[in-house]
C-alpha distance (Angstrom), angle and dihedral (degrees) to the residues before:
residue distance angle dihedral
M1 . . .
S2 3.74 . .
E3 3.82 89.7 .
V4 3.84 91.7 57.7
V5 3.79 97.6 47.3
S6 3.74 102.1 33.6
D7 3.78 122.0 129.2
E8 3.70 122.0 -135.3
K9 3.83 109.8 -36.6
A10 3.81 125.7 -131.6
A11 3.71 115.9 -97.9
L12 3.93 117.1 -117.2
D13 3.82 108.2 -132.1
P14 3.83 110.2 -146.7
T15 3.77 119.9 -117.8
S16 3.85 92.5 -133.5
S17 3.79 113.2 99.5
I18 3.74 89.2 -149.8
M19 3.75 93.7 52.0
K20 3.88 89.1 48.8
R21 3.69 88.4 53.7
I22 3.86 93.5 49.9
I23 3.88 89.7 49.5
T24 3.78 91.0 50.3
V25 3.82 93.0 49.0
I26 3.81 91.8 48.0
A27 3.75 93.8 47.3
V28 3.74 96.9 43.7
T29 3.87 89.8 46.6
M30 3.82 88.1 51.9
S31 3.82 92.6 53.1
L32 3.82 92.8 44.4
Y33 3.68 91.5 48.1
H34 3.74 93.8 55.1
M35 3.87 91.5 45.5
W36 3.80 89.5 50.1
V37 3.88 90.8 49.1
T38 3.76 92.0 48.3
W39 3.79 93.0 51.5
F40 3.90 99.5 42.4
G41 3.87 100.0 28.1
P42 3.80 130.2 -93.0
P43 3.90 127.4 -90.8
E44 3.74 121.9 -116.4
A45 3.77 113.0 -46.7
V46 3.75 102.0 -105.3
I47 3.89 91.0 47.6
Y48 3.81 92.4 49.0
R49 3.90 94.1 46.8
G50 3.76 92.9 42.7
T51 3.69 93.7 51.5
H52 3.77 89.3 48.8
L53 3.86 89.8 52.6
M54 3.72 92.9 47.0
F55 3.82 92.1 56.3
A56 3.78 91.5 45.1
L57 3.90 94.7 48.7
A58 3.86 90.6 47.7
L59 3.76 90.8 53.1
V60 3.87 96.0 44.2
F61 3.70 95.4 53.4
L62 3.78 91.2 46.0
L63 3.83 95.7 46.8
Y64 3.71 98.2 34.1
P65 3.77 110.8 49.7
S66 3.84 124.2 -168.3
H67 3.84 93.3 -115.0
R68 3.93 110.2 33.9
G69 3.68 112.5 -141.7
S70 3.86 93.3 17.8
S71 3.74 119.8 111.0
N72 3.80 93.6 -177.2
I73 3.77 109.0 147.7
W74 3.77 93.0 -135.4
W75 3.86 92.4 57.5
R76 3.78 91.8 47.6
S77 3.77 89.3 49.2
Y78 3.83 88.7 54.2
D79 3.82 87.2 52.7
M80 3.90 91.8 47.5
L81 3.89 87.5 50.8
L82 3.78 93.2 52.2
L83 3.80 89.7 46.6
V84 3.87 93.4 52.4
L85 3.83 89.6 44.8
G86 3.87 92.1 50.9
L87 3.77 91.8 50.7
G88 3.81 90.5 45.1
G89 3.72 91.6 58.2
V90 3.74 94.8 55.7
L91 3.84 92.3 39.7
H92 3.67 88.9 54.6
I93 3.84 90.1 62.8
F94 3.91 88.0 45.2
I95 3.87 94.1 51.8
T96 3.94 92.5 45.0
Y97 3.76 93.4 37.6
E98 3.78 95.8 127.9
D99 3.81 89.3 54.7
F100 3.81 86.9 46.1
I101 3.78 92.7 57.3
Y102 3.84 102.1 39.6
R103 3.95 99.0 38.6
I104 3.89 115.6 106.9
I105 3.74 104.0 -120.9
Y106 3.76 119.4 -122.8
I107 3.85 89.1 6.6
D108 3.85 107.0 63.6
D109 3.68 114.9 73.1
L110 3.75 119.6 -109.5
T111 3.89 117.5 -114.0
P112 3.76 120.8 -126.0
G113 3.77 87.6 -108.0
D114 3.87 89.4 52.9
V115 3.77 91.3 53.1
T116 3.85 96.1 44.7
W117 3.79 96.3 46.0
G118 3.73 92.1 41.9
I119 3.66 96.5 56.1
I120 3.81 91.6 42.2
T121 3.92 92.2 51.0
V122 3.76 93.4 48.4
I123 3.95 89.3 52.0
I124 3.81 92.6 44.3
V125 3.87 92.8 49.6
L126 3.80 88.9 50.3
E127 3.85 93.4 48.6
A128 3.80 94.8 45.1
T129 3.91 90.5 50.6
R130 3.78 90.0 49.8
R131 3.71 92.5 53.6
I132 3.72 95.8 52.3
I133 3.86 105.5 34.7
G134 3.82 103.8 15.2
W135 3.81 133.8 -113.3
A136 3.81 101.8 -53.6
L137 3.79 101.0 87.6
P138 3.89 97.2 35.5
L139 3.80 89.9 50.8
T140 3.91 89.5 48.7
A141 3.77 89.1 51.8
M142 3.74 92.6 47.5
V143 3.75 91.9 52.4
F144 3.88 92.8 54.0
I145 3.75 92.1 44.0
G146 3.81 88.9 49.4
Y147 3.69 91.5 49.0
A148 3.74 92.9 50.7
F149 3.92 91.4 46.3
F150 3.79 97.9 46.1
F151 3.79 109.9 24.1
T152 3.71 104.5 38.5
N153 3.90 139.0 60.2
V154 3.85 89.4 -112.7
T155 3.78 110.6 120.8
W156 3.71 120.3 -132.7
Q157 3.76 91.5 -117.0
V158 3.83 92.3 54.9
L159 3.90 91.1 45.3
L160 3.96 90.5 50.8
E161 3.77 89.9 46.9
Q162 3.72 90.2 52.0
L163 3.75 96.7 48.1
Y164 3.80 96.7 39.1
L165 3.74 114.4 20.0
S166 3.71 102.0 42.4
T167 3.76 141.9 54.3
E168 3.79 92.3 -109.2
G169 3.81 96.7 75.7
I170 3.78 135.0 32.8
F171 3.86 91.8 -11.3
G172 3.76 93.7 43.9
S173 3.78 132.4 125.4
T174 3.81 95.1 -76.8
L175 3.75 91.3 62.0
G176 3.78 87.9 44.0
V177 3.72 88.4 57.8
S178 3.75 92.4 50.3
A179 3.91 90.2 52.1
A180 3.69 99.4 42.3
Y181 3.84 102.8 34.8
V182 3.72 117.6 10.2
M183 3.69 93.8 48.0
L184 3.79 94.1 58.5
F185 3.73 95.7 45.2
V186 3.90 92.3 50.1
I187 3.88 87.6 51.2
F188 3.81 87.4 50.4
G189 3.85 89.9 50.5
A190 3.72 90.0 49.8
F191 3.79 93.3 51.7
M192 3.87 90.5 47.0
E193 3.81 90.8 52.6
K194 3.89 92.1 50.5
S195 3.75 90.0 48.4
G196 3.82 93.0 58.7
T197 3.80 98.3 -107.1
G198 3.78 93.8 138.2
R199 3.86 89.5 61.6
L200 3.82 87.4 49.9
F201 3.81 91.9 52.9
M202 3.78 91.7 49.8
D203 3.82 97.0 46.1
F204 3.81 91.4 43.1
S205 3.80 92.7 52.2
M206 3.92 92.4 45.9
S207 3.80 91.5 50.2
L208 3.79 91.8 51.2
T209 3.85 104.2 42.0
G210 3.78 108.2 5.9
K211 3.72 101.4 100.4
S212 3.84 96.7 45.2
A213 3.78 123.0 92.2
G214 3.79 110.2 -62.3
G215 3.85 86.3 6.4
P216 3.85 97.8 167.9
G217 3.75 91.7 52.0
K218 3.94 88.8 53.8
V219 3.71 88.7 46.3
A220 3.79 88.2 57.9
I221 3.86 91.1 49.2
V222 3.78 94.8 51.8
S223 3.75 98.8 39.6
S224 3.67 95.9 42.6
S225 3.78 94.4 49.0
M226 3.95 89.2 53.4
F227 3.78 94.4 45.7
G228 3.77 95.2 39.5
T229 3.82 94.0 55.3
V230 3.72 87.6 60.6
S231 3.82 101.7 38.6
G232 3.81 97.8 41.9
S233 3.75 92.9 -157.1
A234 3.78 121.9 103.4
V235 3.81 94.8 -158.7
A236 3.76 93.3 46.2
N237 3.78 89.9 51.1
V238 3.87 93.7 49.7
M239 3.96 88.6 51.7
V240 3.78 93.3 49.1
T241 3.88 100.8 45.3
G242 3.69 102.1 17.2
P243 3.86 96.3 75.2
I244 3.90 87.2 60.8
T245 3.82 104.3 35.6
I246 3.92 99.6 38.5
P247 3.85 95.8 57.0
L248 3.84 88.8 45.7
M249 3.83 92.0 52.3
K250 3.84 91.2 47.9
K251 3.82 90.8 47.2
T252 3.85 92.0 55.5
G253 3.87 93.7 47.7
F254 3.89 108.8 -86.6
R255 3.77 113.1 142.8
P256 3.84 110.9 -108.6
A257 3.73 91.8 -117.7
F258 3.84 93.9 49.6
A259 3.86 90.7 47.0
A260 3.82 91.2 54.1
A261 3.83 87.1 47.5
V262 3.65 96.4 53.0
E263 3.81 93.0 47.0
S264 3.81 92.3 47.8
V265 3.81 95.0 48.2
A266 3.72 94.3 46.4
S267 3.84 93.0 46.8
T268 3.90 90.5 48.4
G269 3.79 92.7 54.8
G270 3.83 93.0 60.1
Q271 3.87 88.0 84.9
I272 3.84 90.1 66.2
M273 3.76 94.6 38.0
P274 3.92 116.7 107.1
P275 2.97 143.5 -108.6
V276 3.83 95.9 43.5
M277 3.83 107.5 7.8
G278 3.78 95.7 -168.9
A279 3.80 118.7 -97.5
V280 3.86 106.4 -44.6
A281 3.80 97.6 68.0
F282 3.75 89.6 67.6
V283 3.80 89.8 54.2
M284 3.78 88.4 50.6
A285 3.77 92.5 51.8
E286 3.84 89.0 52.9
F287 3.79 92.6 49.1
L288 3.77 92.3 47.1
A289 3.90 94.1 41.0
V290 3.85 89.6 -130.7
P291 3.78 134.8 129.8
Y292 3.81 112.1 -92.3
L293 3.82 90.0 -121.3
Q294 3.96 87.7 63.8
I295 3.95 88.9 57.6
T296 3.78 89.6 53.8
I297 3.76 91.8 49.6
W298 3.80 92.2 51.9
A299 3.85 90.3 47.6
I300 3.80 97.4 51.6
V301 3.76 100.3 88.4
P302 4.00 97.4 35.7
A303 3.79 85.9 53.9
A304 3.65 93.7 46.2
L305 3.87 91.7 51.4
Y306 3.76 90.0 47.8
Y307 3.70 93.7 54.7
L308 3.77 94.1 37.7
S309 3.75 91.0 58.8
V310 3.80 92.9 47.4
F311 3.77 92.0 46.1
F312 3.83 93.7 53.7
A313 3.76 89.9 41.8
V314 3.80 86.8 63.1
H315 3.74 94.6 40.6
F316 3.81 94.9 50.0
E317 3.85 91.9 46.0
A318 3.78 90.3 48.2
K319 3.85 92.9 49.3
R320 3.79 93.3 44.2
Y321 3.81 93.9 54.8
R322 3.90 96.6 30.8
L323 3.82 96.7 -115.1
A324 3.71 112.8 174.3
G325 3.74 128.5 -146.4
I326 3.74 128.9 -116.7
P327 3.89 112.6 -66.2
E328 3.71 110.4 -97.0
D329 3.84 94.0 -125.5
E330 3.88 86.6 62.1
L331 3.84 97.1 53.8
P332 3.76 129.1 84.5
K333 3.83 116.0 -114.1
L334 3.82 115.0 -112.6
W335 3.74 94.2 -131.2
Q336 3.81 90.2 51.6
V337 3.80 91.1 48.9
M338 3.82 91.7 50.6
L339 3.82 91.8 43.4
V340 3.84 94.3 50.7
R341 3.78 104.9 32.8
G342 3.89 106.0 4.5
Q343 3.74 92.0 108.6
L344 3.77 90.9 67.4
F345 3.88 87.6 74.1
I346 3.91 87.3 68.8
P347 3.71 96.0 85.3
M348 3.79 90.6 56.7
F349 3.86 90.0 51.9
I350 3.74 89.0 48.8
I351 3.74 89.1 61.9
L352 3.71 95.6 45.2
I353 3.83 95.4 45.7
G354 3.77 91.1 45.3
L355 3.88 92.3 52.4
I356 3.90 89.4 48.2
L357 3.89 89.6 51.1
G358 3.66 89.0 52.5
Y359 3.78 103.6 -108.2
S360 3.79 118.6 143.9
A361 3.78 120.2 -89.1
P362 3.86 93.2 -119.8
M363 3.73 92.7 50.0
C364 3.84 91.8 49.7
A365 3.87 89.8 49.7
L366 3.79 89.5 49.4
I367 3.69 94.9 50.5
A368 3.76 92.5 44.9
A369 3.77 92.1 48.8
L370 3.83 93.5 51.6
S371 3.84 88.4 50.9
C372 3.80 96.4 52.4
L373 3.86 100.3 82.0
P374 3.88 94.7 36.8
I375 3.78 89.8 52.4
A376 3.86 90.5 47.7
L377 3.77 91.2 54.1
L378 3.80 90.9 59.5
R379 3.77 91.3 82.3
K380 3.74 133.7 45.8
E381 3.68 95.8 -131.6
T382 3.79 95.7 52.0
R383 3.81 95.6 41.1
K384 3.78 98.9 54.3
N385 3.79 95.3 86.3
I386 3.81 97.3 43.3
T387 3.78 117.5 98.5
W388 3.74 135.3 165.7
A389 3.75 89.8 -87.2
T390 3.82 93.5 55.1
P391 3.85 95.0 87.5
I392 3.78 91.7 50.0
Q393 3.77 90.4 48.5
A394 3.75 90.0 51.8
L395 3.71 95.7 49.2
E396 3.80 90.8 49.1
D397 3.83 91.9 47.9
G398 3.72 89.5 49.6
A399 3.76 93.6 55.5
R400 3.80 93.0 44.7
G401 3.83 92.2 49.5
A402 3.90 91.6 53.5
L403 3.85 95.6 54.3
S404 3.78 97.7 84.5
V405 3.79 93.1 49.9
A406 3.84 91.5 43.5
L407 3.64 95.6 53.5
A408 3.88 93.2 40.3
C409 3.72 89.4 54.5
A410 3.78 92.3 48.1
C411 3.85 90.7 49.3
A412 3.83 92.5 45.1
G413 3.76 86.7 55.2
L414 3.87 86.6 65.4
V415 3.76 87.1 56.5
I416 3.73 96.9 47.1
G417 3.80 92.1 43.4
S418 3.82 90.5 51.6
I419 3.88 91.4 47.7
N420 3.76 95.1 46.9
I421 3.88 96.3 48.0
T422 3.82 92.3 50.3
G423 3.73 99.8 40.6
M424 3.76 88.1 -124.7
G425 3.81 92.3 142.4
I426 3.76 92.6 61.6
V427 3.79 91.2 46.9
F428 3.74 90.9 49.3
T429 3.66 93.9 48.1
Q430 3.81 90.6 54.6
V431 3.70 93.0 47.2
V432 3.85 92.2 54.3
V433 3.71 91.7 48.4
D434 3.74 90.9 49.3
L435 3.81 93.6 48.4
A436 3.76 91.9 48.5
S437 3.72 90.4 47.1
N438 3.82 89.8 -139.2
H439 3.80 91.2 -57.7
I440 3.78 105.3 135.0
F441 3.76 94.2 -156.9
L442 3.83 93.0 59.2
A443 3.87 89.4 49.2
L444 3.69 90.4 50.5
L445 3.88 91.4 50.2
V446 3.83 89.7 51.2
T447 3.74 90.6 50.8
A448 3.80 94.1 45.0
L449 3.82 90.4 52.3
A450 3.72 91.8 47.4
G451 3.72 93.2 49.3
I452 3.74 93.1 52.4
I453 3.91 93.0 46.0
L454 3.82 92.4 47.1
G455 3.85 92.3 43.9
M456 3.77 89.5 52.0
G457 3.80 92.5 66.3
M458 3.81 104.3 33.1
P459 3.68 141.5 28.4
T460 3.83 119.1 -79.5
T461 3.86 95.2 -103.2
P462 3.69 100.2 60.0
A463 3.80 92.0 34.8
Y464 3.87 88.9 56.0
I465 3.95 89.4 47.4
V466 3.81 93.9 53.0
M467 3.77 88.5 50.7
V468 3.84 95.2 49.2
A469 3.78 88.6 53.2
L470 3.79 96.2 47.1
L471 3.81 113.4 20.8
V472 3.69 112.4 17.2
P473 3.83 94.4 67.9
A474 3.73 89.1 58.5
L475 3.73 91.3 54.1
I476 3.92 91.3 49.0
K477 3.91 87.7 48.4
M478 3.79 88.9 56.4
G479 3.72 91.0 56.2
I480 3.80 105.8 -96.6
V481 3.82 111.7 140.5
D482 3.78 114.8 -102.6
P483 3.96 96.8 -113.4
A484 3.74 93.3 47.5
A485 3.87 91.9 49.6
H486 3.76 93.8 48.7
L487 3.85 93.9 44.1
F488 3.75 89.5 47.6
A489 3.77 91.0 57.3
L490 3.76 91.1 45.1
Y491 3.73 94.0 50.0
F492 3.80 94.3 56.3
A493 3.78 94.6 42.7
I494 3.85 85.7 56.7
L495 3.90 92.3 45.3
S496 3.70 89.2 59.7
A497 3.75 90.2 78.1
I498 3.87 90.8 68.4
T499 3.74 98.1 33.1
P500 3.85 117.9 99.6
P501 3.03 141.3 -103.3
V502 3.81 87.9 43.2
A503 3.74 108.3 21.2
L504 3.84 104.1 153.4
S505 3.73 98.5 -178.4
V506 3.88 90.9 49.5
F507 3.75 91.0 48.9
A508 3.74 92.1 53.7
A509 3.86 91.1 46.6
A510 3.81 92.5 46.1
G511 3.80 89.1 54.3
I512 3.79 90.6 56.1
A513 3.84 92.6 43.8
G514 3.82 96.4 45.7
A515 3.85 89.1 -125.2
N516 3.78 132.3 144.0
M517 3.78 108.7 -93.8
W518 3.80 92.7 -132.9
S519 3.69 96.0 47.6
A520 3.83 92.0 48.7
G521 3.88 89.5 47.8
L522 3.75 93.7 53.1
A523 3.78 90.8 44.4
A524 3.88 88.7 51.3
V525 3.78 90.1 51.8
R526 3.83 91.2 49.6
A527 3.78 92.9 45.5
A528 3.82 91.8 49.7
A529 3.86 96.4 36.4
P530 3.95 93.8 117.2
A531 3.79 87.2 49.5
Y532 3.84 89.5 65.3
I533 3.79 89.9 56.5
V534 3.88 94.1 47.3
P535 3.80 96.0 80.4
F536 3.86 91.5 52.4
M537 3.86 85.8 51.2
F538 3.76 94.9 59.6
V539 3.78 94.4 41.6
Y540 3.68 92.3 56.4
E541 3.84 94.6 37.5
P542 3.82 110.1 32.7
A543 3.84 89.1 -177.6
L544 3.86 85.5 83.7
L545 3.89 83.1 69.8
F546 3.74 90.0 47.9
I547 3.83 88.9 -106.5
V548 3.77 108.8 138.1
D549 3.79 135.7 173.8
E550 3.81 121.1 -84.5
G551 3.79 110.3 -80.2
Q552 3.86 92.7 27.2
H553 3.85 126.3 106.7
W554 3.83 128.2 -135.7
Y555 3.77 91.2 -99.2
H556 3.83 89.8 67.1
A557 3.79 84.2 75.4
L558 3.81 93.1 61.5
W559 3.71 95.7 84.2
P560 3.94 96.4 49.7
I561 3.84 88.0 46.0
A562 3.81 92.5 51.1
T563 3.77 94.4 48.7
A564 3.78 89.9 46.9
M565 3.65 93.0 52.6
I566 3.93 93.7 49.4
G567 3.79 87.7 46.1
V568 3.82 93.3 53.9
I569 3.92 90.1 49.5
G570 3.83 91.3 47.6
L571 3.81 89.2 49.8
A572 3.72 91.9 51.9
G573 3.85 90.6 48.5
G574 3.82 88.8 53.3
L575 3.77 94.0 50.1
F576 3.74 95.8 45.2
G577 3.70 101.2 36.9
W578 3.79 102.6 -119.1
L579 3.79 139.0 96.1
L580 3.72 116.7 142.6
N581 3.78 87.8 -13.8
Y582 3.74 140.1 -22.6
A583 3.89 111.7 -26.0
T584 3.72 122.6 -144.0
M585 3.77 121.0 -140.1
P586 3.88 96.0 -96.4
Q587 3.91 86.6 47.7
R588 3.85 90.1 50.6
I589 3.89 91.4 50.9
L590 3.89 89.6 49.3
L591 3.69 91.6 49.6
V592 3.76 93.1 51.4
V593 3.81 91.5 47.4
G594 3.89 92.7 45.6
A595 3.75 91.0 46.4
L596 3.88 92.6 52.4
S597 3.64 89.6 47.0
L598 3.80 91.1 56.6
I599 3.73 92.2 43.1
K600 3.76 93.3 58.2
P601 3.76 109.9 78.6
G602 3.82 115.7 -116.9
G603 3.78 138.3 93.8
L604 3.84 95.6 -115.5
T605 3.74 92.8 50.2
D606 3.81 92.2 46.9
L607 3.78 88.3 54.3
I608 3.73 92.7 49.1
G609 3.75 93.1 47.4
F610 3.85 94.2 49.7
G611 3.77 89.6 47.3
I612 3.89 91.7 52.7
L613 3.84 94.0 42.9
G614 3.85 89.1 48.9
L615 3.78 91.5 51.8
V616 3.87 90.8 54.7
V617 3.77 90.2 46.1
V618 3.77 93.4 53.9
W619 3.89 91.0 39.9
Q620 3.83 91.7 54.4
L621 3.90 93.4 44.3
V622 3.78 89.0 54.3
L623 3.87 97.2 47.1
R624 3.81 100.0 30.9
R625 3.77 93.2 -166.0
Q626 3.67 119.9 -172.1
P627 3.88 124.9 -143.5
P628 3.91 107.7 -88.2
V629 3.84 97.0 -139.5
A630 3.66 140.8 29.4
R631 3.79 121.4 -118.4
P632 3.77 114.1 -33.3
T633 3.85 118.7 -118.5
């Protein structure tokens, strides 16, 4: 089971010094190639995407051997054979590129070389994807290919042409997004890490929130949101920030399961946190044909509601069980943090300002990446860990970090190609519409469930891509605005990382906390409960995405945003039994009802919600009850 649902696997570095140097050279060359292309302009699409895939395949078969832990020459020879075959499949297109351009697709016959290399390339992509992210996505691709081959009128030659000799399959737009966007932002993240920005995020968070009630939990929220927006991986985020934040939470009284839940939920939300939002936002920008900056604007309020709900979940839990913060004498001072490391925020501002000024996202990421180390060298404290080898290490780490997305996008291209050639997307859209009987809420429930199930077995990016092909068109056909439909699918693909039974980021955090997996998973769902409602909120009220009716201005969205935020806080209060002080069960029920009334758009429901929450506030001010017990065991 773990093989099917595993997240990105750890690379196995070879023991041979020669092989290590070869891997370093390939990885550094891959990063430099993409940086050079970003600066001077890319070649034709298939050439660029194919080169990106060749680099990725070479590194995957070198770093992810067939038999991990075995140095048997025969197994390594098998890996080298697959590497050569993978490169050969791409090179065949390059060598016959003129024929590739001028051939009439689906009409001209395939040559024996096209057939041979096409079959080989499909198999190699499936195998390489399996090695790095597990079986889920390759199995999904094989199901769709099998459906197209066995259950439709599409001939095998046309299917192979679609998957291999077009820009609708392996070399489609998803692989293009990986090459043009994701690669540069992963390189940027690697340079940020080498410059010591992770330490800045942690110290900055501790200085802001460390001494308040439940301070370590709030530190996890702030630091993980900042780190997560760059890393784009919930599990990677947990493994970087969790070893610091989880012991702090346990030390100040948080239950191990709840400490793991907070870290996993906070880390997972980084993928919807502007300005970077991990890798999937670039895919969304490609699908919606809008600038990347527009995606970040749409995502601001949903991300804020997500983290607001988690922040108050931690706050109310801490107040209910009288959990103190970190002693002030153990915390860094904000002014000292900013004086010593504050300049490391500059690369983030470079990206933000560049996007606002209209520069492309890859160019902004490139400039920001190149600025990281020079900026770190400005201060003694931030320059001491930087050596002549640091740029090489960052370039290598950047290439390695992009491998899972590159292969996931190539394999997702097989899914998209199969869906498009069979017309399955149109059929599936009609099925969803018929099942939902034109009830939007039912269609949303189906999409949410599909997003969680797909996200359990594969990374966010391919899970979102599959949903866009199958489910998002149905939502749009039922009248949901395009950005809300896409963000809804993305949101639930992300939430799968904290939703049992396969909650990968929770499992990672529970291992650090020494907590029971199921207890941590249930605590994560409870901590993030308002976040499961947020996607429904912006579908029914697009103003939360700053999408307003014609003739209105952006400030008309402020009232729905304000009521949604108050509703999220009230819902957290009802779930965790605290608002101004301890909430009795009747008060908790009223808080949930009032919160849901505020969350639902509409003047009448807002009035009811404010009335109910006001009643609870007055009730608590009069009684002033205190929590009956300290922290539960």
